[in-house]
C-alpha positions as CSV (number, residue, x, y, z in Angstrom):
1,M,108.9,115.9,145.8
2,R,106.9,118.6,147.1
3,V,107.4,121.7,146.5
4,A,105.7,124.9,148.2
5,V,106.4,129.2,146.1
6,E,106.2,131.7,148.3
7,C,107.5,135.1,146.6
8,Q,107.0,138.5,146.2
9,S,106.9,139.2,142.9
10,P,104.0,138.0,141.6
11,L,104.9,137.5,138.0
12,L,107.7,135.0,139.5
13,Q,105.4,133.6,141.8
14,K,103.2,132.1,138.6
15,S,105.6,131.0,136.5
16,L,107.4,128.5,138.9
17,E,103.7,127.7,139.7
18,L,103.4,126.9,136.2
19,F,107.1,125.1,135.8
20,L,105.8,123.0,139.0
21,T,102.7,121.7,138.8
22,N,103.3,118.9,139.0
23,Y,105.1,119.0,142.2
24,L,103.4,122.3,143.9
25,S,102.1,121.5,147.8
26,S,101.2,123.7,151.3
27,S,104.5,125.3,152.6
28,K,103.4,122.7,156.0
29,K,103.6,119.9,154.3
30,C,106.3,120.7,151.0
31,D,109.5,120.0,150.8
32,I,111.8,122.6,149.6
33,I,109.8,125.6,149.5
34,V,111.0,128.4,146.4
35,R,111.8,132.5,147.8
36,D,112.8,134.7,146.5
37,E,114.2,136.2,149.5
38,E,117.0,134.9,150.5
39,C,116.1,133.0,154.1
40,L,119.1,131.6,156.0
41,E,117.4,130.3,158.9
42,D,115.1,127.5,156.7
43,K,117.4,124.3,155.6
44,R,114.4,123.9,153.3
45,C,114.7,127.2,151.2
46,F,115.5,127.4,147.6
47,Y,116.4,131.3,146.6
48,V,116.0,132.1,143.5
49,A,117.3,135.5,142.2
50,S,119.5,137.5,139.8
51,D,122.1,137.5,142.6
52,A,125.2,135.6,142.4
53,K,124.1,133.7,146.3
54,A,120.9,132.6,144.9
55,D,120.8,128.5,144.6
56,L,119.7,129.6,140.9
57,M,119.7,132.7,139.3
58,K,117.4,134.4,136.7
59,P,116.8,133.9,133.9
60,F,116.1,130.2,134.1
61,S,114.3,127.6,131.9
62,K,112.0,124.8,133.1
63,S,114.9,121.5,132.7
64,Q,117.2,124.2,134.8
65,L,114.5,124.6,137.7
66,I,113.9,121.0,138.1
67,V,117.7,119.9,138.0
68,A,118.5,122.5,141.1
69,L,115.9,121.8,142.6
70,E,116.0,117.2,142.8
71,K,119.6,118.3,143.1
72,R,118.8,120.3,146.6
73,Y,116.3,117.3,147.3
74,N,118.9,114.7,147.2
75,E,121.3,116.7,149.0
76,L,118.1,117.1,152.2
77,Y,116.8,113.5,151.8
78,P,119.1,111.0,150.6
79,K,117.9,108.6,151.3
80,K,114.3,108.9,151.7
81,Q,115.2,108.9,147.4
82,E,117.5,105.3,148.1
83,K,114.2,104.3,149.7
84,L,111.5,105.6,146.4
85,N,114.0,103.9,144.0
86,E,113.7,100.9,145.7
87,K,109.9,100.6,146.5
88,E,109.6,101.3,142.7
89,D,111.9,98.6,141.8
90,E,109.9,96.4,144.2
91,L,106.1,97.3,143.2
92,I,107.3,96.2,139.3
93,Q,108.4,92.7,140.4
94,D,104.8,91.5,142.9
95,E,103.4,93.5,140.1
96,Y,104.9,91.6,137.0
97,G,105.9,88.7,139.4
98,M,109.0,88.7,137.4
99,D,113.2,89.9,137.9
100,F,113.6,91.9,134.4
101,S,117.1,91.8,134.8
102,I,117.6,89.1,132.4
103,L,115.4,91.6,130.1
104,Q,117.7,94.4,130.8
105,K,120.9,92.5,129.9
106,R,119.2,91.4,126.9
107,I,118.2,95.5,125.9
108,E,121.5,96.4,126.7
109,Q,123.0,93.9,124.2
110,L,120.9,94.8,121.5
111,T,121.5,98.6,121.9
112,Q,125.0,98.1,122.0
113,E,125.1,95.8,118.5
114,Y,123.2,98.5,116.9
115,Q,125.6,101.0,117.7
116,T,128.2,98.7,116.2
117,N,126.6,98.8,113.0
118,I,125.3,102.3,112.7
119,L,129.4,103.3,113.2
120,R,130.6,100.7,111.0
121,A,127.4,102.1,108.0
122,V,129.3,105.7,108.7
123,K,132.4,104.4,108.4
124,A,131.6,102.6,105.3
125,F,130.0,106.1,104.3
126,Y,133.0,107.8,105.1
127,E,135.7,105.9,103.5
128,K,134.3,105.8,99.6
């Protein structure tokens, strides 16, 4: 996900740039443009304001911003996200030359056993 920030407010501009350092891109190459003014003509526009029409209402946290942007990105580019997930899985398999499904099942089994043991200990503690 590549994001450009174009705000009238210098304070909001700088805050968004700090929050989105890992995602910043130029407005020509970006997937989403974050603005503090409403824009109807560009589907990539992500509107941030105190207004009820905003995609994200102020005040907001960094995590709220990133979650909202990822949600918008997945709405705009659903196939792109699926392809990225598939490529990541292929790279992991190619890099290690293994299928991790057996390991994943074993980890799930161990996690379930761990959860059962914790619940058993908590119940035993409160039954005394």
